[in-house]
VEXMI-873834 format. One line per 4 residues: number of its first residue (from 1); their letters; for each residue x, y, z of N, C-alpha, C, O. Coordinates in steps of 0.02 Angstrom, whole numbers. Layout:
BEGIN
NUM> a> X,Y,Z,X,Y,Z,X,Y,Z,X,Y,Z ~ ...
# end
This chain:
BEGIN
1> xxxx> 3751,5879,5073,3748,5904,4990,3709,5841,4955,3712,5781,4972 ~ 3666,5874,4896,3641,5824,4856,3699,5812,4808,3751,5846,4801 ~ 3676,5748,4771,3723,5718,4715,3731,5774,4664,3787,5791,4643 ~ 3676,5803,4644,3695,5865,4597,3761,5913,4611,3807,5926,4572
5> xxxx> 3750,5935,4685,3786,5975,4709,3867,5945,4737,3909,5986,4756 ~ 3877,5892,4738,3923,5856,4759,3963,5838,4680,4024,5830,4674 ~ 3920,5833,4635,3951,5829,4563,3989,5900,4552,4044,5908,4525 ~ 3953,5942,4577,3974,6009,4526,4028,6026,4581,4076,6056,4556
9> xxxx> 4031,6018,4636,4101,6032,4682,4155,5980,4644,4210,6002,4625 ~ 4138,5915,4635,4197,5887,4596,4223,5908,4534,4279,5896,4512 ~ 4172,5943,4507,4211,5974,4434,4238,6031,4469,4292,6040,4442 ~ 4232,6062,4500,4266,6141,4529,4330,6108,4547,4381,6121,4517
13> xxxx> 4328,6062,4598,4399,6031,4611,4427,6001,4550,4487,6014,4554 ~ 4418,5972,4505,4455,5941,4474,4483,6005,4410,4532,5996,4374 ~ 4443,6061,4410,4487,6102,4381,4538,6131,4420,4595,6136,4399 ~ 4525,6147,4465,4582,6168,4524,4641,6126,4507,4694,6148,4485
17> xxxx> 4625,6050,4522,4685,6010,4533,4725,5996,4462,4784,5978,4462 ~ 4692,6005,4412,4719,6001,4337,4768,6059,4328,4819,6057,4295 ~ 4747,6107,4360,4781,6173,4338,4858,6178,4388,4912,6205,4376 ~ 4838,6144,4438,4903,6153,4494,4959,6091,4465,5021,6095,4470
21> xxxx> 4922,6039,4436,4964,5984,4416,5002,6016,4359,5060,5999,4349 ~ 4976,6055,4326,5026,6063,4264,5101,6082,4274,5147,6081,4233 ~ 5102,6103,4354,5174,6129,4362,5201,6085,4418,5259,6099,4434 ~ 5175,6039,4448,5195,5983,4482,5149,5947,4512,5093,5966,4529
25> xxxx> 5188,5868,4524,5142,5822,4540,5122,5822,4611,5161,5837,4656 ~ 5043,5802,4624,5016,5811,4677,5010,5729,4705,4996,5685,4665 ~ 5022,5716,4768,5002,5651,4800,4938,5645,4828,4900,5693,4837 ~ 4924,5582,4844,4846,5585,4868,4843,5613,4933,4783,5616,4949
29> xxxx> 4882,5636,4981,4862,5681,5028,4833,5753,5000,4784,5784,5021 ~ 4873,5769,4955,4852,5843,4924,4794,5835,4878,4763,5886,4863 ~ 4776,5776,4853,4721,5785,4821,4665,5771,4863,4610,5794,4847 ~ 4672,5734,4919,4603,5741,4970,4590,5805,4993,4534,5829,4997
33> xxxx> 4660,5842,5013,4655,5908,5036,4611,5953,4988,4565,5990,5007 ~ 4627,5947,4937,4578,6005,4892,4504,5964,4873,4452,5990,4851 ~ 4514,5912,4884,4434,5893,4870,4390,5912,4939,4329,5914,4937 ~ 4427,5924,4996,4376,5965,5063,4368,6035,5035,4315,6061,5055
37> xxxx> 4397,6067,5001,4382,6128,4974,4301,6164,4968,4253,6127,4956 ~ 4296,6202,4974,4223,6225,4970,4222,6288,4912,4228,6348,4925 ~ 4216,6268,4866,4225,6289,4795,4160,6324,4777,4107,6302,4797 ~ 4164,6386,4736,4095,6407,4705,4128,6443,4643,4186,6461,4642
41> xxxx> 4083,6450,4590,4084,6475,4523,4053,6524,4523,4003,6528,4558 ~ 4073,6574,4485,4022,6649,4484,4047,6676,4408,4105,6681,4389 ~ 3997,6689,4377,4001,6712,4314,3982,6783,4309,3944,6807,4351 ~ 4009,6824,4255,4017,6892,4264,4001,6929,4191,4029,6913,4138
45> xxxx> 3961,6973,4196,3943,7013,4130,4023,7052,4115,4070,7056,4156 ~ 4021,7078,4046,4077,7124,4020,4071,7186,4062,4018,7215,4070 ~ 4133,7206,4088,4130,7287,4126,4096,7273,4193,4056,7316,4210 ~ 4104,7215,4242,4078,7205,4301,4145,7207,4346,4204,7202,4329
49> xxxx> 4116,7215,4407,4186,7228,4459,4184,7150,4494,4132,7123,4513 ~ 4240,7124,4497,4241,7066,4527,4275,7080,4617,4251,7048,4664 ~ 4321,7121,4624,4333,7155,4693,4346,7215,4684,4354,7241,4629 ~ 4350,7247,4748,4356,7327,4741,4428,7350,4771,4452,7314,4815
53> xxxx> 4457,7396,4754,4525,7424,4799,4496,7439,4866,4441,7463,4879 ~ 4543,7420,4907,4536,7440,4977,4481,7416,5022,4466,7444,5075 ~ 4453,7367,4999,4403,7328,5029,4442,7273,5077,4502,7259,5069 ~ 4397,7242,5133,4421,7190,5161,4428,7133,5123,4485,7112,5113
57> xxxx> 4381,7104,5099,4372,7042,5074,4434,7033,5012,4460,7079,4981 ~ 4448,6970,5006,4517,6959,4967,4503,6894,4926,4534,6842,4940 ~ 4464,6895,4882,4447,6832,4850,4509,6806,4822,4555,6845,4806 ~ 4514,6742,4814,4550,6694,4787,4512,6662,4727,4463,6627,4742
61> xxxx> 4526,6668,4667,4491,6617,4605,4558,6614,4564,4614,6641,4568 ~ 4521,6559,4516,4564,6542,4466,4505,6540,4409,4453,6508,4410 ~ 4532,6588,4354,4498,6614,4290,4491,6568,4253,4539,6540,4226 ~ 4417,6545,4242,4414,6484,4180,4392,6520,4119,4421,6499,4069
65> xxxx> 4348,6569,4108,4339,6613,4057,4341,6684,4053,4325,6723,4097 ~ 4369,6700,3983,4352,6775,3989,4432,6815,4007,4486,6788,4020 ~ 4414,6888,4000,4495,6920,4025,4462,6962,4064,4405,6984,4057 ~ 4517,6976,4122,4497,7026,4167,4545,7054,4186,4596,7019,4187
69> xxxx> 4551,7127,4209,4612,7178,4222,4608,7193,4299,4561,7201,4337 ~ 4678,7195,4306,4688,7236,4389,4700,7308,4374,4718,7324,4317 ~ 4691,7355,4422,4692,7409,4430,4704,7449,4486,4677,7430,4538 ~ 4741,7504,4486,4736,7539,4547,4711,7611,4526,4719,7638,4471
73> xxxx> 4672,7640,4591,4667,7708,4597,4694,7744,4632,4708,7731,4691 ~ 4709,7811,4593,4762,7857,4618,4715,7888,4685,4654,7876,4687 ~ 4754,7932,4743,4711,7961,4782,4668,8033,4742,4620,8064,4764 ~ 4700,8041,4688,4648,8089,4639,4599,8078,4605,4564,8120,4577
77> xxxx> 4590,8001,4604,4535,7970,4566,4545,7938,4506,4502,7906,4475 ~ 4606,7949,4488,4628,7924,4413,4643,7839,4423,4680,7820,4468 ~ 4619,7806,4391,4624,7730,4380,4657,7701,4328,4637,7706,4271 ~ 4716,7665,4346,4768,7648,4301,4772,7559,4296,4782,7531,4350
81> xxxx> 4767,7529,4255,4761,7465,4235,4831,7460,4235,4866,7503,4209 ~ 4860,7400,4267,4932,7353,4268,4931,7309,4258,4988,7285,4258 ~ 4882,7265,4245,4882,7185,4205,4820,7165,4202,4769,7183,4232 ~ 4833,7114,4152,4762,7075,4141,4780,7003,4146,4835,6977,4140
85> xxxx> 4720,6977,4158,4727,6900,4170,4694,6849,4119,4642,6871,4094 ~ 4710,6793,4101,4677,6755,4058,4655,6691,4098,4664,6680,4158 ~ 4625,6654,4055,4602,6588,4095,4669,6548,4113,4726,6551,4089 ~ 4642,6507,4163,4705,6477,4188,4747,6504,4237,4785,6466,4267
89> xxxx> 4747,6569,4251,4793,6613,4297,4744,6623,4354,4684,6636,4347 ~ 4777,6615,4414,4755,6626,4482,4739,6710,4488,4778,6739,4449 ~ 4693,6762,4527,4694,6805,4541,4683,6825,4617,4644,6786,4644 ~ 4702,6866,4653,4693,6870,4717,4750,6846,4768,4752,6874,4822
93> xxxx> 4796,6796,4754,4847,6762,4781,4886,6818,4802,4910,6813,4859 ~ 4898,6868,4774,4957,6919,4797,4931,6965,4859,4973,7000,4888 ~ 4874,6966,4877,4838,6999,4923,4825,6962,4980,4800,6992,5028 ~ 4841,6884,4988,4799,6838,5023,4812,6862,5099,4763,6862,5137
97> xxxx> 4870,6881,5122,4884,6933,5176,4886,6987,5195,4902,7006,5252 ~ 4867,7023,5141,4863,7089,5162,4806,7127,5191,4753,7102,5173 ~ 4799,7173,5225,4743,7186,5279,4683,7214,5218,4625,7225,5237 ~ 4694,7220,5175,4640,7256,5123,4682,7242,5057,4743,7238,5050
101> xxxx> 4632,7236,5014,4661,7229,4936,4671,7301,4908,4627,7345,4905 ~ 4745,7306,4885,4768,7372,4860,4760,7379,4795,4788,7427,4770 ~ 4717,7332,4749,4680,7358,4686,4640,7314,4684,4635,7262,4717 ~ 4598,7346,4623,4534,7292,4605,4531,7266,4558,4574,7284,4518
105> xxxx> 4492,7220,4538,4486,7190,4482,4422,7194,4440,4369,7203,4471 ~ 4421,7188,4371,4345,7199,4329,4370,7158,4272,4427,7148,4251 ~ 4302,7133,4252,4299,7116,4192,4300,7143,4120,4254,7180,4107 ~ 4347,7130,4070,4351,7162,4004,4289,7125,3967,4243,7155,3940
109> xxxx> 4295,7064,3971,4241,7019,3913,4195,6976,3977,4215,6961,4033 ~ 4137,6965,3949,4100,6905,4006,4159,6855,4027,4205,6838,3990 ~ 4151,6833,4096,4210,6799,4118,4175,6739,4182,4124,6754,4213 ~ 4201,6695,4191,4177,6650,4245,4251,6621,4285,4302,6599,4257
113> xxxx> 4238,6628,4356,4292,6613,4382,4270,6565,4447,4213,6570,4472 ~ 4325,6513,4474,4316,6475,4514,4350,6516,4586,4411,6526,4592 ~ 4302,6534,4634,4320,6540,4701,4335,6504,4761,4296,6459,4777 ~ 4389,6518,4801,4398,6474,4850,4390,6514,4930,4412,6571,4935
117> xxxx> 4368,6491,4971,4369,6535,5041,4450,6556,5049,4502,6528,5031 ~ 4437,6610,5079,4503,6649,5094,4553,6610,5154,4614,6609,5155 ~ 4506,6578,5203,4534,6539,5263,4553,6472,5217,4614,6458,5218 ~ 4520,6437,5186,4532,6389,5155,4604,6388,5113,4646,6346,5129
121> xxxx> 4612,6421,5075,4672,6441,5044,4734,6455,5079,4790,6440,5058 ~ 4719,6492,5146,4776,6499,5190,4790,6426,5210,4849,6409,5208 ~ 4755,6391,5225,4765,6329,5247,4799,6290,5202,4849,6262,5224 ~ 4781,6280,5131,4815,6258,5079,4895,6263,5084,4937,6220,5073
125> xxxx> 4904,6335,5105,4972,6342,5094,5015,6317,5155,5075,6305,5153 ~ 4968,6311,5219,4994,6301,5282,5014,6215,5285,5060,6188,5316 ~ 4968,6189,5246,4969,6098,5266,5003,6074,5216,5026,6018,5224 ~ 5017,6114,5138,5036,6054,5083,5093,6113,5064,5081,6173,5055
129> xxxx> 5157,6081,5062,5216,6119,5036,5221,6115,4953,5252,6157,4920 ~ 5180,6050,4922,5189,6034,4861,5132,6095,4822,5150,6134,4778 ~ 5062,6091,4850,5017,6146,4840,5053,6217,4824,5054,6247,4771 ~ 5079,6234,4883,5127,6291,4905,5166,6314,4847,5161,6369,4819
133> xxxx> 5211,6259,4830,5265,6268,4785,5224,6278,4714,5249,6316,4673 ~ 5174,6252,4700,5145,6251,4630,5122,6330,4626,5139,6371,4583 ~ 5070,6343,4696,5046,6417,4680,5103,6471,4666,5101,6520,4628 ~ 5156,6447,4711,5208,6508,4717,5235,6512,4642,5244,6564,4610
137> xxxx> 5246,6452,4622,5270,6460,4540,5232,6489,4494,5254,6518,4445 ~ 5161,6481,4509,5121,6524,4453,5118,6595,4476,5118,6635,4429 ~ 5117,6617,4526,5109,6675,4545,5188,6704,4537,5189,6764,4529 ~ 5246,6676,4539,5303,6710,4530,5315,6716,4435,5358,6753,4409
141> xxxx> 5281,6685,4407,5273,6685,4330,5241,6748,4302,5261,6781,4255 ~ 5185,6760,4342,5137,6813,4326,5185,6874,4351,5185,6926,4318 ~ 5222,6869,4406,5251,6927,4434,5303,6937,4378,5309,6993,4354 ~ 5335,6895,4361,5407,6904,4305,5374,6943,4259,5387,7003,4250
145> xxxx> 5326,6908,4223,5312,6958,4168,5278,7026,4182,5267,7064,4135 ~ 5262,7040,4238,5245,7114,4266,5313,7132,4270,5330,7171,4226 ~ 5348,7117,4303,5423,7148,4329,5444,7163,4242,5452,7220,4221 ~ 5449,7120,4213,5483,7141,4137,5453,7188,4101,5486,7221,4062
149> xxxx> 5388,7199,4107,5341,7234,4073,5372,7311,4099,5404,7349,4063 ~ 5359,7320,4156,5380,7380,4195,5443,7408,4168,5446,7466,4150 ~ 5494,7368,4163,5576,7375,4159,5567,7398,4082,5605,7441,4062 ~ 5522,7374,4039,5517,7392,3966,5492,7469,3971,5495,7494,3915
153> xxxx> 5475,7501,4007,5439,7569,4011,5489,7615,4025,5483,7674,4008 ~ 5555,7588,4064,5595,7642,4061,5648,7634,4002,5677,7683,3978 ~ 5658,7575,3983,5725,7552,3932,5713,7561,3854,5758,7572,3814 ~ 5629,7555,3835,5607,7539,3773,5579,7590,3748,5543,7618,3790
157> xxxx> 5580,7620,3685,5545,7664,3652,5465,7628,3649,5451,7569,3662 ~ 5416,7685,3627,5338,7660,3621,5335,7610,3572,5303,7562,3596 ~ 5355,7598,3514,5348,7544,3460,5376,7474,3500,5348,7419,3499 ~ 5431,7489,3530,5449,7418,3579,5422,7401,3627,5420,7340,3637
161> xxxx> 5395,7441,3669,5350,7421,3709,5284,7389,3689,5263,7340,3720 ~ 5253,7413,3643,5190,7388,3614,5206,7320,3580,5170,7271,3591 ~ 5253,7316,3544,5278,7245,3507,5279,7203,3569,5238,7157,3575 ~ 5325,7217,3618,5326,7166,3682,5280,7159,3707,5275,7100,3722
165> xxxx> 5226,7196,3725,5151,7173,3757,5128,7134,3710,5100,7084,3732 ~ 5130,7141,3635,5069,7095,3602,5105,7026,3603,5076,6972,3600 ~ 5174,7037,3610,5211,6956,3606,5182,6930,3669,5147,6879,3667 ~ 5195,6968,3737,5160,6945,3794,5115,6918,3797,5115,6863,3824
169> xxxx> 5052,6948,3769,4985,6932,3768,4975,6888,3717,4928,6850,3724 ~ 5011,6884,3665,5002,6819,3623,5014,6747,3661,4977,6699,3652 ~ 5076,6746,3709,5085,6697,3735,5050,6668,3790,5051,6609,3809 ~ 5016,6722,3814,4981,6707,3882,4904,6681,3835,4864,6643,3861
173> xxxx> 4896,6702,3781,4827,6687,3762,4845,6599,3736,4797,6560,3732 ~ 4904,6580,3723,4924,6504,3706,4917,6477,3770,4883,6425,3772 ~ 4946,6504,3834,4939,6464,3877,4861,6453,3907,4847,6410,3949 ~ 4815,6498,3878,4747,6503,3902,4718,6451,3859,4685,6406,3885
177> xxxx> 4726,6452,3808,4694,6408,3761,4722,6325,3776,4687,6277,3762 ~ 4791,6321,3806,4812,6246,3835,4771,6228,3893,4756,6169,3901 ~ 4751,6275,3935,4709,6258,3988,4645,6241,3984,4621,6193,4014 ~ 4609,6287,3940,4537,6272,3922,4551,6207,3882,4501,6172,3888
181> xxxx> 4592,6180,3849,4573,6104,3810,4603,6061,3857,4599,6002,3841 ~ 4638,6076,3921,4655,6018,3976,4603,6022,4010,4595,5965,4033 ~ 4552,6062,4030,4504,6054,4090,4435,6053,4056,4388,6065,4093 ~ 4421,6040,3989,4369,6057,3954,4326,5999,3973,4268,6016,3984
185> xxxx> 4342,5915,3982,4312,5877,3997,4296,5857,4062,4275,5801,4076 ~ 4306,5910,4111,4277,5911,4164,4239,5973,4179,4212,5974,4234 ~ 4231,6025,4139,4188,6080,4140,4123,6074,4139,4105,6020,4117 ~ 4073,6117,4157,4004,6113,4145,3992,6128,4061,4038,6143,4023
189> xxxx> 3942,6122,4048,3923,6145,3987,3905,6209,3970,3851,6229,3992 ~ 3942,6248,3933,3933,6325,3937,3985,6367,3978,3974,6428,3982 ~ 4033,6347,4005,4081,6379,4046,4137,6391,4009,4169,6442,4023 ~ 4160,6348,3958,4224,6354,3928,4201,6397,3853,4149,6385,3824
193> xxxx> 4235,6431,3837,4219,6477,3764,4269,6470,3727,4325,6480,3749 ~ 4258,6450,3661,4321,6462,3607,4360,6506,3599,4339,6554,3565 ~ 4421,6507,3623,4456,6579,3625,4472,6591,3546,4459,6554,3499 ~ 4505,6652,3546,4510,6685,3468,4592,6648,3470,4621,6620,3516
197> xxxx> 4611,6662,3403,4673,6650,3387,4721,6674,3437,4705,6724,3469 ~ 4776,6647,3450,4836,6688,3480,4860,6754,3458,4886,6801,3489 ~ 4843,6745,3393,4889,6809,3361,4828,6867,3344,4837,6911,3302 ~ 4760,6858,3388,4715,6909,3394,4715,6919,3462,4693,6879,3504
201> xxxx> 4745,6989,3477,4749,7022,3560,4682,7063,3565,4672,7108,3525 ~ 4641,7048,3609,4585,7075,3631,4593,7126,3676,4561,7115,3728 ~ 4624,7179,3676,4639,7233,3713,4625,7297,3694,4655,7320,3646 ~ 4575,7338,3733,4563,7404,3719,4627,7448,3710,4678,7434,3742
205> xxxx> 4627,7496,3671,4692,7539,3675,4705,7571,3740,4760,7571,3769 ~ 4645,7600,3764,4653,7622,3829,4697,7574,3885,4739,7600,3920 ~ 4684,7512,3888,4718,7469,3925,4792,7458,3919,4832,7452,3965 ~ 4804,7456,3843,4878,7465,3830,4902,7506,3849,4956,7497,3877
209> xxxx> 4875,7573,3843,4902,7639,3853,4904,7647,3929,4948,7684,3951 ~ 4864,7619,3971,4881,7614,4046,4942,7582,4065,4988,7608,4097 ~ 4937,7509,4037,5009,7455,4053,5060,7478,4033,5108,7453,4062 ~ 5073,7514,3994,5148,7541,3955,5156,7620,3969,5196,7654,3936
213> xxxx> 5115,7648,4023,5126,7724,4031,5128,7767,3965,5172,7811,3958 ~ 5082,7755,3919,5079,7788,3864,5011,7829,3857,4962,7814,3891 ~ 5011,7877,3813,4940,7908,3799,4915,7867,3758,4950,7826,3727 ~ 4836,7873,3751,4809,7830,3699,4834,7852,3631,4848,7810,3589
217> xxxx> 4839,7928,3618,4827,7943,3557,4919,7917,3542,4933,7910,3482 ~ 4966,7907,3584,5025,7879,3558,5016,7816,3552,5058,7792,3514 ~ 4970,7767,3579,4963,7692,3561,4928,7700,3490,4949,7664,3444 ~ 4881,7741,3480,4832,7729,3431,4893,7746,3350,4890,7716,3296
221> xxxx> 4944,7806,3372,4980,7817,3332,5037,7755,3307,5051,7737,3250 ~ 5058,7737,3359,5099,7676,3363,5072,7626,3316,5100,7602,3267 ~ 5007,7613,3341,4984,7543,3305,4967,7550,3224,4976,7505,3183 ~ 4942,7615,3211,4933,7634,3142,5004,7624,3108,5005,7590,3056
225> xxxx> 5060,7649,3131,5141,7634,3109,5133,7559,3093,5139,7541,3034 ~ 5120,7522,3135,5141,7450,3144,5097,7427,3086,5116,7385,3045 ~ 5037,7457,3084,4989,7428,3032,5014,7450,2958,5015,7411,2909 ~ 5033,7514,2956,5055,7529,2879,5116,7484,2854,5130,7472,2796
229> xxxx> 5153,7460,2915,5219,7414,2896,5203,7341,2877,5244,7300,2858 ~ 5130,7329,2885,5115,7263,2873,5114,7205,2929,5097,7146,2919 ~ 5137,7236,2991,5143,7194,3050,5084,7175,3087,5082,7124,3121 ~ 5034,7216,3082,4970,7207,3131,4903,7231,3078,4908,7264,3027
233> xxxx> 4850,7207,3106,4792,7239,3067,4762,7256,3136,4785,7228,3186 ~ 4707,7305,3140,4674,7321,3180,4592,7329,3164,4570,7361,3117 ~ 4557,7297,3208,4479,7286,3180,4441,7308,3258,4465,7327,3311 ~ 4383,7297,3238,4343,7313,3302,4354,7262,3368,4348,7279,3427
237> xxxx> 4374,7192,3341,4380,7154,3406,4453,7149,3429,4462,7116,3481 ~ 4505,7175,3400,4558,7191,3429,4617,7206,3384,4611,7248,3340 ~ 4676,7173,3394,4727,7193,3362,4752,7122,3329,4754,7077,3370 ~ 4769,7106,3272,4787,7051,3234,4879,7032,3215,4902,7057,3164
241> xxxx> 4907,7006,3242,4977,6987,3231,4973,6960,3155,4936,6914,3137 ~ 5014,6994,3117,5016,6970,3042,5084,6940,3017,5092,6895,2976 ~ 5123,6970,3047,5206,6963,3040,5240,6949,3110,5265,6993,3145 ~ 5236,6873,3129,5262,6880,3192,5333,6893,3203,5350,6916,3258
245> xxxx> 5378,6880,3156,5443,6878,3164,5459,6955,3159,5494,6983,3201 ~ 5436,6983,3114,5445,7061,3116,5426,7101,3154,5440,7161,3150 ~ 5383,7072,3207,5355,7105,3264,5408,7078,3326,5405,7105,3382 ~ 5438,7043,3316,5489,7024,3367,5550,7053,3348,5588,7067,3394
249> xxxx> 5572,7067,3281,5625,7115,3277,5615,7179,3294,5665,7208,3313 ~ 5555,7217,3291,5545,7268,3330,5548,7273,3391,5574,7323,3416 ~ 5521,7221,3431,5526,7230,3499,5597,7211,3524,5609,7209,3584 ~ 5642,7196,3477,5710,7197,3500,5720,7130,3551,5758,7131,3599
253> xxxx> 5686,7079,3534,5689,7030,3593,5734,6983,3576,5718,6948,3528 ~ 5799,6969,3606,5842,6914,3600,5812,6850,3646,5772,6848,3692 ~ 5847,6803,3615,5816,6741,3652,5814,6738,3723,5783,6695,3755 ~ 5850,6786,3748,5859,6789,3826,5821,6829,3844,5802,6818,3901
257> xxxx> 5792,6887,3814,5741,6928,3832,5672,6896,3816,5619,6920,3837 ~ 5675,6836,3772,5612,6793,3772,5588,6746,3812,5534,6719,3804 ~ 5625,6735,3853,5624,6686,3904,5575,6694,3959,5557,6644,3989 ~ 5555,6748,3972,5506,6768,4003,5437,6766,3984,5391,6774,4024
261> xx> 5429,6755,3917,5384,6742,3880,5359,6663,3884,5300,6647,3873 ~ 5398,6627,3896,5401,6550,3888,5355,6513,3937,5353,6452,3937
# end
């Protein structure tokens, strides 16, 4: 490998390493193991497919830039979005040992991700308990947010669901900004992009509707109601949270209920 290629690999490894070290300390043996990974970066345009539902390839990647979403298609051909992912979040871990991918992943915005070989990802889990714990922590955190959202569909009204989703997305935007800041020094020029304010939620209303089990009409009507009360504003680029504390009141988020957002 040329010195240019080695430098590029070192940068990719450093980004992965810094993300894992945010949730646990890694010793020299783990760092050497990560240094042997064969990583590659892929950049995507808006509305591009990263992986398809039902395919045998199961990429494992760390999202560096942009927003992507996970979806599942029904036998009737309908497509439902059930989660979105921000920079600093791993995608593909949940399907690592499955015979095929049970959902697809597409980009909402132009995006970039660091991919690792599926076999090497499994070896990481086999040979390093510390790396395994870090990955499981990150995966369980994402699963906990998804579970909380699924429970909200059965327990809360449409305004409460939407308010809770906006609060969840706001917190994930904050985490994404922290990730981008912590890895900026080891990124290649042009990979990181300045994120919007965490108070701007850049999700289409169709995606919000899918994630919350609502119709687009219902989402649009509810957002207009929140806007009329001065809690949010709506523009072509997304939804801006104007009054955070009032939105939390609408969500009926007690301190205990807000723990999953931390």
